[in-house]
N, C-alpha and C positions, 0 to 999 in steps of 0.2 A: 266552735259553736255547733251543736248538733243540728242536723237538718230536720225540719218539721214539714209535713205536707201542708200546703196552703188550703185552708178550709173554704168551702163555698160561701160567698158573701150573701147576706140577706137579700132576698129578691125584692123587686119593686112593690109587690103586693103587700109585703110586710112593712116596707119602709114608708109607704104612703098612708098607713093608718093615721087617722087624725086629720087628714086633708078633707075639708068640707066643701070648699068652693074656691074659685080663683079670686084674685084681688078684685075688689069692686071698683077701684078708681082707675079710670083709663088715663087720666092726666098724669104726666110724669112717668110714662112707661109702666103703669101698673102699681105705682106707689099708693098706699092707702091713705096716709094723712094729708091734710090740706097743704098746699105749697104756694102760699101767697108770695108775689114777686118781691115784696120788701124783705122777705126772709130767705128766699131760695132762688138760685139760678138752676134751671133744669137742663140736664144733659142726657137726653134719651131716657134710659131706665134709672138715672141717678139724679140726685138733688143736692146741690152744693149750698152750704150756708153762706149768706151774704156777710162780708166782714163786719159791717156796722151793726148787724143783728146781735153780735156778741156783747156790745156795750151795755153796761149796767145789768147784765144777766147774772152776776155772781160768778163764783169759781166754776160751778158745774153748768154744762150746757143744758138748757131746758129740753125736754124730750121733743117738744114741738118744733125746736130749732136745730135739732141734731141732724147732721148730714145723712143722706141715704145712699149706700152703694149696693145696687142690685145687679146681678148678672142677668136675671130674667124678670119676673114679677114677684110681688109680695104675696106669699100664700097666706090664707087665713086658716089656722089650725085650731083644733079643739083640745085644750089641755087634758080633758077627761079621757080622750082617746089616744093621746100621744104616748109613744113608747120610745125608749132609747135602748137599742140593741148593742151590746159590747161583745165582740167576736174576734176570732183570729187565732193563729197558731202561737201567738204570744200569751195565750191564756192556758191555765192548767187543765181546763175542761171545756165543756160545751158553751155556746153563747149564753149570755146572761141578759135579762131584760129588766129595765127599770121603768116604772110609771112616774107620772108627775108627782103624785102624793108621796111616793117612796123617796124621790129626790129631795123634796122639801122637808122630809123627816130627818135627813142627814144634817150633821152640824153645818151651820151656815157661816160664810165669811163674806166680808165686803171689801171690794177693791175699788179705790178711787183712782181711776186710770184713764188716760187718753186712748182713744182708738182713732186710727188714721189710715186712709187709703194710701198705698205705696205710690200711687200716681199723683198725689197731692202736689200742686205746683207745676204739673207737667207743661202747661202752656208757656211757662217762662223759658223752657229750653229753646223755644222758637222765638218768642218776642224779645228776650233779652240776649240770647246767645246765638241765634240764627241756626240752631240745630234742627234737623228734620227728624221728628219723632211721630209715633202713632199712639192712638188711644184717646180717652176722654180728656178734653182740654180743661182740666181743673185749674183754678187759680190756687188760692190757699184755704178754701172753705171745706175741704174734705177731711175735717178733723173735729173732734169734740171730746170733752171730758165728762164722765158721769160716775156716779156711785153704783157699781154693779154688785148685786148680792146673789149668792148661789152656793152650791156645794162644791167642794174641792174635787177637781178631776182625779186627784190622787186617791181620794177616798173611794170614788166609784170604781176606779181601776183595781184597787186592792180588794174590794168586795167581789169584783168579777173574777178575781184569781189571776192577776197578772203574774207572769213568770219572771224569775230573776234574770233570764237571758233575753227578755223582750227588748227590742231596739227602737221601734217607731210606733206611734199611734196616728191614726188618720181619721178625724171626724169628717162626716159627710152630711150635707144639708138636705132638707126636704122640699126645697124649691124646685121648679121645673128644670129639666136638663138644659144646659147651655149649648146652643147651636150657633155656630159662626161660619159664614161662607159655605154652608152646606155640610159642615162637619159637626156631628153630635159628640160633644165632649163628656156627656153625662152630667150628673149633679156635681155642684161645687164641692171639692174635697181637697185637703192639703195635709200632708204628713208633718209631724213634728217629732223630735227626739223624745224618748221616754224621760230623759232628764228634765226637759222643759215641762212636760205634761205633769210630772210629779212635783214640780216646784211651785209655781204660782198661778197655774191655769185653773179657771173655775167654769162650772156649768151654771151660767147665770139665768135667773128667772125674774129678777127685778132690776129696774133701771131708775135711779133717782127716787127710790122709795115707792115705785109703782110697778105693777106687772109689766113685763116687757111689752112695748107697743108692737103691733104686727110688723111694721117695717124694720124693727130692730131685733127681730128674732123670736117673737112669741111662738110657743111658750118657753123654749129653752135655747140658749146659744152658748157657744164657746167664747170666753174672753181670755185672750193670751196677752198679758201686759207686756209692753215695750216692743212687741213684734209687729210686723206688717199687718194691716187690718184683715187681709184675706185669711190669716191664720185663725181669726176669731169667727169661725163658721156660724152663720145664723141658721135658725130652725133645724138644729142638729137632730138627726134621726138614728144614726149608727156611728160607732167608732170601731175601726179595725185596729187590733193590737197584733203586732208582727214581730217575729224573731229574726227578721231580715229587713234591711232598709226598704222603705216604700217610696213610691213616686206617684205623681199625677200630672196631668197637663198644667196644673197650677204651680208646679215646680220645674217642669221641663220646658214648656212652651211659653207660659205666661209667668209673670212675677219672677223673672230671671234677668240678669243684666247681660245684654248682648251688645257687641260693638267692638271697634278696634281697640278701645281702652280696657277691655275685659278679656279674660282667658278664653281660648277656644272652647266652644260649648257653653259659654256663659258662666256667670257667677251667681251663687245662691243669694237669697235675700231673707234676712231675719230681723235684726234689730233696726229700729227706725233711726234716721239721722237727726241732726239738730236743725230746727226750723223756727221761723218767727213770722208773725203777721201783725199788721196794724189793724185796729178796729175802726177803719175808715174806708169808705169806698173810693176806688181809684177815680180821679177826676173831680173830687169834691172841691167846692169853692169855699175858701176861708177868708173872712174879712181881714184886711190889713189894719194894723194898729190896735189889735185886740189880742189878749193872751188866751191861747187855746190849750186846754188840757187834752193832750193826745194820749191814747192808750193802745195797748197791744198785748199779745201773748206769745210766749216762746216755750218750746218743749223739746225733749230728746228721749230716744229710746235707750241711750247708753248711760244715763245718769241725770240727776236733776239739773236744771238750769241755774247756774250760779251768778251769771252776769249778763246784762244786755246793754250794748252800746248803741246809741241812735244818732242819726244825722238828719238834719232838716234842710241841708243845702247840697244834696246829691252826693255826699261822701267827702266833701272838702274839710269838714270839721266833725268831730265825734265827741260825745260825752255819755256818761253812764246814765241810764234810765233808773228811776226809782222802782225797786221790786216790791210788789204788794204781797208776795207769798214766799214762804221758805222753799228751797229746792226740794222737789219731790221726784223720786226715782221714776215713777210711772206716769206722772201728771205734768202739768205745765205751771208756769208762773205768769201772773198778770203784772204788767209794768205800766209806767206812765211817765210823761215828760211834759213840761210846759214850753210853749213856743209862741213868741210874739213877732210875727212877720211885719215888716215895715213897708216893703216895696211891692206893688202889684206885679203879677207875672207868674210864670210856671215855677214849680218847685218839686223836688223829689224827696220823699221820706224813706230812710233806710234804717233797718234794725238788724243787728248782728248779735247772736247769742253764743255763749260759751257754757258748756255743761261741766259737771263736777269731775268728769273723766278727762277734761282738758280739750275736748273737741270744740272747735269754733267754726261757725259758718264761713265758707270760703267766698271769694268774689265770683268764682265761676264753678258751676257744678260739672262733674265728669259726665259727659253725654253717654246715653245708651239708646238703642233703637226704639224701645218701647216707652221711654220717657219716665222712668221711675227715679225716685230718690233725688228730686231736685232740692238741693240743700243750700244753694247759694243765697247771698243777700238779695232780697227782692226790692226792686225800685217801685215805690208807690207814688205815682204822679198826682199832684194836687195843683190847684190854681189859687193864688192870692188875689183878691179883688178889692 
């Protein structure tokens, strides 16, 4: 591969065009939309969807119930002033700029796909396995499915003149720089291979038939189906195209699997594991002698979910749940089971999914220091009264 000089990246004065004002909502660490307690648990700058809030919502998660993962605060941008700069030594020429109207004029595609934070389920490393991990203590509400509409990233890269020897692309957001423990890591950015960028990634400007909400990336965000949520950069402002591999703190320090069970230097994270959640809050009281229709959802980044087995007695007995959807490569399946408990007392609900690639949720997740990719069967405690 020939060597190419690394071009100067767009400066902040260019990248901040379109930034009008900071997020208006102080609640929830600068999240813009309302966060009623029956729909969300707040974790600093993040908002986790309450499990029971998904019941009777249909396949797609309503925008007002979709989880929020922010590194800083939600910016409020003006689409009329927004620009996307594509640049780097992986292009045939100079940087190319796209406006919002130009992007919307390109052929549009719709991807019905789940987005999920890689730390979803992190708290169970400690509560179920006794592992010491760091990070936001998500349960299983940092996931949602939506219909994302936008332009193919492949079309934008080709219009920008991507070279045949380009290796990586790295989108970068327009939110504030992330500062942790006195270290300024800059704006959120994460590289992906050109092969992924040219495959199924889109520059989305609509979510469930509406313009993107501020908290979910307005005016434009990356949507990278089946990959960890951090790859789907919100409020994207520039994309570097490189003829050499790229890295960022979001691949070297964060969103990497560290620990004794992983290679020295850590293991990279791309495709999401298999996971399941019940659409019932932990600790819910259920009357004895009544048949309850229990529901849940399962998903996988490596293939559609083909089977879900459930247990209502802590894993002593299992049976197949009824699937309400066909397996979807980038989405989830809804499922249901009937349960008629007879004796009052504590009980544990378990769900185990298997995807079309043959991956099944294990009884124990492989631990890592930052608590990513908890894929074990989760025990949901309830009380029969």
